PyMOL commands that place a pseudoatom at each C-alpha (Angstrom):
pseudoatom trace, name=CA, resn=GLY, resi=1, chain=A, elem=C, hetatm=0, pos=[87.941, 98.081, 48.332]
pseudoatom trace, name=CA, resn=LEU, resi=2, chain=A, elem=C, hetatm=0, pos=[89.907, 95.093, 49.559]
pseudoatom trace, name=CA, resn=LEU, resi=3, chain=A, elem=C, hetatm=0, pos=[86.809, 92.961, 50.000]
pseudoatom trace, name=CA, resn=HIS, resi=4, chain=A, elem=C, hetatm=0, pos=[86.155, 93.085, 46.247]
pseudoatom trace, name=CA, resn=ASN, resi=5, chain=A, elem=C, hetatm=0, pos=[89.759, 93.197, 45.025]
pseudoatom trace, name=CA, resn=PRO, resi=6, chain=A, elem=C, hetatm=0, pos=[92.178, 91.836, 47.637]
pseudoatom trace, name=CA, resn=ALA, resi=7, chain=A, elem=C, hetatm=0, pos=[95.305, 92.073, 45.449]
pseudoatom trace, name=CA, resn=VAL, resi=8, chain=A, elem=C, hetatm=0, pos=[97.988, 94.144, 47.200]
pseudoatom trace, name=CA, resn=SER, resi=9, chain=A, elem=C, hetatm=0, pos=[101.576, 95.188, 46.713]
pseudoatom trace, name=CA, resn=ILE, resi=10, chain=A, elem=C, hetatm=0, pos=[103.819, 96.380, 49.533]
pseudoatom trace, name=CA, resn=ALA, resi=11, chain=A, elem=C, hetatm=0, pos=[107.191, 98.068, 49.066]
pseudoatom trace, name=CA, resn=CYS, resi=12, chain=A, elem=C, hetatm=0, pos=[109.667, 98.236, 51.949]
pseudoatom trace, name=CA, resn=VAL, resi=13, chain=A, elem=C, hetatm=0, pos=[112.917, 100.175, 51.835]
pseudoatom trace, name=CA, resn=GLY, resi=14, chain=A, elem=C, hetatm=0, pos=[115.505, 100.180, 54.574]
pseudoatom trace, name=CA, resn=ASP, resi=15, chain=A, elem=C, hetatm=0, pos=[119.044, 101.213, 55.353]
pseudoatom trace, name=CA, resn=VAL, resi=16, chain=A, elem=C, hetatm=0, pos=[119.188, 104.012, 52.769]
pseudoatom trace, name=CA, resn=THR, resi=17, chain=A, elem=C, hetatm=0, pos=[122.554, 105.778, 52.864]
pseudoatom trace, name=CA, resn=PRO, resi=18, chain=A, elem=C, hetatm=0, pos=[123.528, 108.539, 50.417]
pseudoatom trace, name=CA, resn=ARG, resi=19, chain=A, elem=C, hetatm=0, pos=[126.983, 108.184, 48.889]
pseudoatom trace, name=CA, resn=THR, resi=20, chain=A, elem=C, hetatm=0, pos=[128.993, 111.308, 49.632]
pseudoatom trace, name=CA, resn=ASP, resi=21, chain=A, elem=C, hetatm=0, pos=[131.165, 110.984, 46.537]
pseudoatom trace, name=CA, resn=ASP, resi=22, chain=A, elem=C, hetatm=0, pos=[128.444, 110.142, 43.959]
pseudoatom trace, name=CA, resn=PHE, resi=23, chain=A, elem=C, hetatm=0, pos=[124.821, 110.790, 43.022]
pseudoatom trace, name=CA, resn=THR, resi=24, chain=A, elem=C, hetatm=0, pos=[123.417, 107.504, 44.328]
pseudoatom trace, name=CA, resn=THR, resi=25, chain=A, elem=C, hetatm=0, pos=[122.481, 105.700, 47.516]
pseudoatom trace, name=CA, resn=GLU, resi=26, chain=A, elem=C, hetatm=0, pos=[123.166, 102.395, 49.160]
pseudoatom trace, name=CA, resn=PHE, resi=27, chain=A, elem=C, hetatm=0, pos=[119.883, 100.648, 49.955]
pseudoatom trace, name=CA, resn=GLU, resi=28, chain=A, elem=C, hetatm=0, pos=[118.019, 97.430, 50.579]
pseudoatom trace, name=CA, resn=SER, resi=29, chain=A, elem=C, hetatm=0, pos=[114.437, 96.847, 49.488]
pseudoatom trace, name=CA, resn=ALA, resi=30, chain=A, elem=C, hetatm=0, pos=[111.718, 94.213, 49.267]
pseudoatom trace, name=CA, resn=LEU, resi=31, chain=A, elem=C, hetatm=0, pos=[108.534, 94.027, 47.219]
pseudoatom trace, name=CA, resn=ILE, resi=32, chain=A, elem=C, hetatm=0, pos=[105.650, 91.811, 48.275]
pseudoatom trace, name=CA, resn=ALA, resi=33, chain=A, elem=C, hetatm=0, pos=[102.709, 90.821, 46.090]
pseudoatom trace, name=CA, resn=GLY, resi=34, chain=A, elem=C, hetatm=0, pos=[99.800, 89.005, 47.652]
pseudoatom trace, name=CA, resn=ARG, resi=35, chain=A, elem=C, hetatm=0, pos=[96.239, 89.064, 48.857]
pseudoatom trace, name=CA, resn=ALA, resi=36, chain=A, elem=C, hetatm=0, pos=[94.809, 91.018, 51.769]
pseudoatom trace, name=CA, resn=VAL, resi=37, chain=A, elem=C, hetatm=0, pos=[92.765, 88.857, 54.126]
pseudoatom trace, name=CA, resn=ARG, resi=38, chain=A, elem=C, hetatm=0, pos=[90.481, 90.461, 56.698]
pseudoatom trace, name=CA, resn=VAL, resi=39, chain=A, elem=C, hetatm=0, pos=[91.157, 89.108, 60.193]
pseudoatom trace, name=CA, resn=THR, resi=40, chain=A, elem=C, hetatm=0, pos=[87.862, 88.183, 61.883]
pseudoatom trace, name=CA, resn=GLU, resi=41, chain=A, elem=C, hetatm=0, pos=[88.979, 86.371, 65.038]
pseudoatom trace, name=CA, resn=ASP, resi=42, chain=A, elem=C, hetatm=0, pos=[89.425, 88.719, 68.015]
pseudoatom trace, name=CA, resn=GLU, resi=43, chain=A, elem=C, hetatm=0, pos=[92.391, 86.720, 69.343]
pseudoatom trace, name=CA, resn=GLU, resi=44, chain=A, elem=C, hetatm=0, pos=[94.335, 87.176, 66.087]
pseudoatom trace, name=CA, resn=LYS, resi=45, chain=A, elem=C, hetatm=0, pos=[93.368, 90.864, 65.868]
pseudoatom trace, name=CA, resn=ILE, resi=46, chain=A, elem=C, hetatm=0, pos=[94.556, 91.508, 69.428]
pseudoatom trace, name=CA, resn=ALA, resi=47, chain=A, elem=C, hetatm=0, pos=[97.844, 89.644, 68.836]
pseudoatom trace, name=CA, resn=ALA, resi=48, chain=A, elem=C, hetatm=0, pos=[98.542, 91.755, 65.733]
pseudoatom trace, name=CA, resn=LEU, resi=49, chain=A, elem=C, hetatm=0, pos=[97.628, 95.022, 67.453]
pseudoatom trace, name=CA, resn=ARG, resi=50, chain=A, elem=C, hetatm=0, pos=[99.784, 94.076, 70.455]
pseudoatom trace, name=CA, resn=ALA, resi=51, chain=A, elem=C, hetatm=0, pos=[102.795, 93.380, 68.203]
pseudoatom trace, name=CA, resn=ILE, resi=52, chain=A, elem=C, hetatm=0, pos=[102.362, 96.726, 66.397]
pseudoatom trace, name=CA, resn=SER, resi=53, chain=A, elem=C, hetatm=0, pos=[101.903, 98.583, 69.685]
pseudoatom trace, name=CA, resn=LEU, resi=54, chain=A, elem=C, hetatm=0, pos=[104.949, 96.956, 71.271]
pseudoatom trace, name=CA, resn=ARG, resi=55, chain=A, elem=C, hetatm=0, pos=[107.001, 97.996, 68.256]
pseudoatom trace, name=CA, resn=TYR, resi=56, chain=A, elem=C, hetatm=0, pos=[105.853, 101.613, 67.968]
pseudoatom trace, name=CA, resn=THR, resi=57, chain=A, elem=C, hetatm=0, pos=[104.402, 102.632, 71.366]
pseudoatom trace, name=CA, resn=PRO, resi=58, chain=A, elem=C, hetatm=0, pos=[106.006, 100.391, 74.008]
pseudoatom trace, name=CA, resn=ASP, resi=59, chain=A, elem=C, hetatm=0, pos=[105.690, 103.059, 76.700]
pseudoatom trace, name=CA, resn=ASN, resi=60, chain=A, elem=C, hetatm=0, pos=[101.871, 103.001, 76.397]
pseudoatom trace, name=CA, resn=MET, resi=61, chain=A, elem=C, hetatm=0, pos=[101.335, 99.266, 76.906]
pseudoatom trace, name=CA, resn=ASP, resi=62, chain=A, elem=C, hetatm=0, pos=[99.891, 99.803, 80.364]
pseudoatom trace, name=CA, resn=ARG, resi=63, chain=A, elem=C, hetatm=0, pos=[96.819, 101.230, 78.572]
pseudoatom trace, name=CA, resn=PHE, resi=64, chain=A, elem=C, hetatm=0, pos=[96.676, 98.628, 75.790]
pseudoatom trace, name=CA, resn=ASP, resi=65, chain=A, elem=C, hetatm=0, pos=[93.948, 96.430, 77.275]
pseudoatom trace, name=CA, resn=ASP, resi=66, chain=A, elem=C, hetatm=0, pos=[91.671, 99.428, 77.911]
pseudoatom trace, name=CA, resn=ALA, resi=67, chain=A, elem=C, hetatm=0, pos=[92.174, 100.667, 74.353]
pseudoatom trace, name=CA, resn=VAL, resi=68, chain=A, elem=C, hetatm=0, pos=[91.353, 97.226, 72.949]
pseudoatom trace, name=CA, resn=ALA, resi=69, chain=A, elem=C, hetatm=0, pos=[88.211, 97.004, 75.092]
pseudoatom trace, name=CA, resn=ARG, resi=70, chain=A, elem=C, hetatm=0, pos=[87.052, 100.403, 73.790]
pseudoatom trace, name=CA, resn=SER, resi=71, chain=A, elem=C, hetatm=0, pos=[88.002, 100.067, 70.140]
pseudoatom trace, name=CA, resn=LEU, resi=72, chain=A, elem=C, hetatm=0, pos=[88.361, 96.443, 68.990]
pseudoatom trace, name=CA, resn=SER, resi=73, chain=A, elem=C, hetatm=0, pos=[84.813, 96.186, 67.654]
pseudoatom trace, name=CA, resn=ARG, resi=74, chain=A, elem=C, hetatm=0, pos=[85.413, 99.097, 65.281]
pseudoatom trace, name=CA, resn=THR, resi=75, chain=A, elem=C, hetatm=0, pos=[88.991, 98.239, 64.321]
pseudoatom trace, name=CA, resn=ASP, resi=76, chain=A, elem=C, hetatm=0, pos=[89.779, 96.249, 61.185]
pseudoatom trace, name=CA, resn=VAL, resi=77, chain=A, elem=C, hetatm=0, pos=[92.980, 94.235, 60.946]
pseudoatom trace, name=CA, resn=TRP, resi=78, chain=A, elem=C, hetatm=0, pos=[94.189, 92.789, 57.646]
pseudoatom trace, name=CA, resn=ARG, resi=79, chain=A, elem=C, hetatm=0, pos=[97.001, 90.349, 57.004]
pseudoatom trace, name=CA, resn=VAL, resi=80, chain=A, elem=C, hetatm=0, pos=[98.753, 89.805, 53.710]
pseudoatom trace, name=CA, resn=SER, resi=81, chain=A, elem=C, hetatm=0, pos=[98.984, 86.311, 52.307]
pseudoatom trace, name=CA, resn=MET, resi=82, chain=A, elem=C, hetatm=0, pos=[102.204, 86.578, 50.295]
pseudoatom trace, name=CA, resn=ASP, resi=83, chain=A, elem=C, hetatm=0, pos=[102.320, 85.158, 46.770]
pseudoatom trace, name=CA, resn=GLN, resi=84, chain=A, elem=C, hetatm=0, pos=[105.668, 86.611, 45.696]
pseudoatom trace, name=CA, resn=VAL, resi=85, chain=A, elem=C, hetatm=0, pos=[108.571, 88.319, 47.469]
pseudoatom trace, name=CA, resn=THR, resi=86, chain=A, elem=C, hetatm=0, pos=[111.473, 89.988, 45.687]
pseudoatom trace, name=CA, resn=GLY, resi=87, chain=A, elem=C, hetatm=0, pos=[114.347, 91.913, 47.148]
pseudoatom trace, name=CA, resn=LYS, resi=88, chain=A, elem=C, hetatm=0, pos=[117.485, 93.682, 46.136]
pseudoatom trace, name=CA, resn=GLN, resi=89, chain=A, elem=C, hetatm=0, pos=[120.228, 95.788, 47.584]
pseudoatom trace, name=CA, resn=LYS, resi=90, chain=A, elem=C, hetatm=0, pos=[123.003, 98.020, 46.398]
pseudoatom trace, name=CA, resn=LYS, resi=91, chain=A, elem=C, hetatm=0, pos=[125.956, 98.273, 48.725]
pseudoatom trace, name=CA, resn=TYR, resi=92, chain=A, elem=C, hetatm=0, pos=[129.602, 99.187, 48.347]
pseudoatom trace, name=CA, resn=GLY, resi=93, chain=A, elem=C, hetatm=0, pos=[132.487, 97.157, 49.639]
pseudoatom trace, name=CA, resn=PRO, resi=94, chain=A, elem=C, hetatm=0, pos=[135.488, 98.498, 51.555]
pseudoatom trace, name=CA, resn=ASP, resi=95, chain=A, elem=C, hetatm=0, pos=[137.284, 98.903, 48.222]
pseudoatom trace, name=CA, resn=GLY, resi=96, chain=A, elem=C, hetatm=0, pos=[134.531, 101.236, 46.950]
pseudoatom trace, name=CA, resn=ARG, resi=97, chain=A, elem=C, hetatm=0, pos=[133.268, 98.737, 44.366]
pseudoatom trace, name=CA, resn=GLU, resi=98, chain=A, elem=C, hetatm=0, pos=[129.521, 98.277, 43.981]
pseudoatom trace, name=CA, resn=ILE, resi=99, chain=A, elem=C, hetatm=0, pos=[127.996, 95.040, 45.270]
pseudoatom trace, name=CA, resn=LYS, resi=100, chain=A, elem=C, hetatm=0, pos=[124.557, 94.261, 43.772]
pseudoatom trace, name=CA, resn=SER, resi=101, chain=A, elem=C, hetatm=0, pos=[122.342, 91.367, 44.724]
pseudoatom trace, name=CA, resn=GLY, resi=102, chain=A, elem=C, hetatm=0, pos=[118.726, 90.316, 44.477]
pseudoatom trace, name=CA, resn=ILE, resi=103, chain=A, elem=C, hetatm=0, pos=[116.366, 87.500, 45.415]
pseudoatom trace, name=CA, resn=SER, resi=104, chain=A, elem=C, hetatm=0, pos=[113.006, 86.309, 44.167]
pseudoatom trace, name=CA, resn=LYS, resi=105, chain=A, elem=C, hetatm=0, pos=[110.722, 83.682, 45.688]
for i in range(1, 105): cmd.bond("trace and resi %d" % i, "trace and resi %d" % (i + 1))
show_as sticks, trace
zoom trace
């Protein structure tokens, strides 16, 4: 598991749009390589869980504190310490010409 081998890779893809006149898509993506670190401090765990909950279940926040009280002791939270981030996108300009770009840090 992550305790013995914390190396992780995360792939994120967003804004995928099929091209109607071709067999391709417009897209943007990022790849992250790093190390998973187990969060042990309750304050940091709660802050992370609150951010996730606000993003995905904002209508349930009135029950957040009760859920944390019931479940925090049996909930693991991990953060990723990023070693490398790369990204690229393929988009098309108004003239229909392909625009490619990429970054690496």
